[in-house]
N, C-alpha and C positions, 0 to 999 in steps of 0.2 A: 608277486609285485615287483619284486627286486629285478626279476629277469624281465619284466615289461619295461620298466625303468632303463634297463642297462642296453637290453637289445634295441629298443625303440628311442633311446636317448630322450627320454621324456622328463620332466620334472617331477620329483617326487610327489608335489601336490597335485598335478595333472592326474598321475596313476591312481593316488587315492581316491580323487574326486572321481575318476572313472568307475573305479571298482565299487564307489558307494552307490553312484547312478544305475548301475547295473543290479543293485540289490545285494551283493555279494558280502559286504560288510554293513555295519548299522552306523549311524551318525556318531555314536560314543566312540566305537572304535575308529573310525575315520578321523576324529579329534586327536586321538591318541597317537595314530599313525602319522599325522602331518606334525605333532609335537615333537616327533622322535624321527627325523630324517635319517636316512642310511648314512654310514660313513664308509670310506676305501675300504676299511677292514671287513665290515657288512658284505660288501660285493665280493672281495677276495673270499670270505669263508664261504658264502653260499655257491657263489659262480665259479671261483678260481680265478676271477679277473675283473678289472675294472673298467667300467665304460671309457671309452677313448674319444675325444673329443672329435667332430667331423672336421675342422679345422684348427691348426695351432694358432696361437695368437701371433698376428703378422701374415699369416698365410692368406690366399685368396681362393676363391672356388675356380672352377674350370670355366664357369660362363664369364666371370670377370676378366679372366685371363684372355680368353678369345674377343670379349668386347674392345678390351685395352689394346691388343694386337691389331684388331680390325681399325680401330681409329689411328693407330700408328701406319697400317697399310694405304689408308685414306689421306695421310698427310694431315690429319686433323690435330696431331700432337705431336711434340718433339721426342728426340730419342731420350733425352733427360727425364722428360716428363713421363715417358713410357717406363722407364726404369723404376721410377720412383713409384708408379702406379701399381708396378709389378713385385714391389717390396724387394726388389733386388734379386728376382727369381732368375733374370737375365742379365748380362753385362751389354753393354753398347755393342760389343763385336759380335754378339750372338742373336741380335735382332734378326727376325728373317726380312729378306729382300723385299722392298716395296713393289707392287705392282700398278704403280700410279700411271694412269692412263691420260693421254693428251686432252685437254678440256675441250669440249665442241665449241664451235665457233658461235 
């Protein structure tokens, strides 16, 4: 169950519920498991590593960055707002060149 929680970045209660629903543990064992969530040490002892978060606090995902830079390219947001929404991943002089087209008459 530790490997499932770590590899698929699932909450401990979700793993326990799934294992219980599959009939691999009974309800008493499920209650015991939920009451004893694994610690970092448990992950290190069993797997040799601890789960890593998908994103660090303050980081943004790939689709978010593409959407923000798309808004920048379309002229919908300013450079300072772009930098703010990207949480400083780029400086103003690193923003991509805009491909603004002339508006249709």
